Steps between C-alpha positions, in 0.01 A plus 500: 500500500639841406556738786273804507689812397442871541744588221352665192746437214360785290574744782857369534560549129357852512735614776800313361465708184558823693750370756788708369311821581449427872765746622435783253311764706388669178414182312206262503530456878502873576164486679623216722811698594281792610267263684782312673580740789138466620526120494834498682377736771179306559677164513753643744229648722293181507805287578601737777148486644492123493851443637529798735767684303594869483411635154771766526791256526695454177525126575143468619440172312820330616450135591175465305488248215276642230373337180419724205296268280476616139797727564554598137827688462537558874365854528338424838751242627798735484373784725374245754843336501651843567277518809668185627258228389624158391332506160396209282365609163313245290366524148404232245634716214867416444584832337359696795725310742803551278435875496444505879820308575710723278363822650540377859862404428570845356333654807705291745193330648480136606151393394402139449326510162341181374339405172215308662133506599308536824397135472859377478612715792214373714567140399863544608379604846617861482381729781514878531423772750334702223363390165438774243270462198520846350328558165489122457154387609336639186734293282457152649273225370332416833486773765374296801755225432782753457412679825477167682844397377652834601331492841639154559853640472441768767644406837264508801495860620598615151344717234375491143460815293334527159455790261263470208224664296131516588248382241286810455391719211734764638797262483411408141494867406820592684721189512430372151355774277693781670829331596540279193324677212500871587804570719698202369642435846482125435515285188155428361380165630692517829177455695177309446209665681314176563800374699498797739416404859262682732604566862217272616628216281857544619397521866292184461794315345729616780252405771447156351877458497518561875602865495341798674482824301664773709531800267398624158555816300424646163786627284417818311670696223523879530538636143586851618791379714573207266535260790320220682374499856282309745129570542163356591384451142557134409303509175811456283831412667513367854719311747398255770695353793401187691653350813555132566407414859781379728 
């Protein structure tokens, strides 16, 4: 019997095709580079809340083993490593991992990048203090299964954080029509609206996987300031953190 998989091969091929542009802040990943400081800050704050850390310390994540599943070229893994985390970055796209390894080496960062899947990591018995699924949930083939696999790798007392897109008319207008066709922030076809995940769906998947949702936030773009920030509006982009009981 074939093992159930959350990997969507079409999504892997799509991101492999643009792997070389991961670290170009003015290229096809420009929007992600602008979005990244918000992600880093929120992940740091949630980890500090969960593990009783001081957010102002430069090594605030020291001693925490963190998995960045679907790490792409390492845009999120690198700043978290600089905050002291023991980072493992995983991606099923070989070219993404090659790009990530090369950039980390040039940056003098020791990050454990692996060309693998969540399923294989879980099967190997890997455990982490924090599991990150950032801008990944909307690209997998089976959301509840994927969340369950990720949750299974979180140590008791640990944390899972996900960032994704809500399935609303507003998200269709802004994340697909606006971001892909009008502003050209992303290559056309990057997202499929029917694969977007509502906060209720994500929270249900996390709860069924034994996690307790502890925080959530919308992520909003300010066109006048040309930057992203946190907010209450979760109609388009949002992040969700869930604790694993001790």
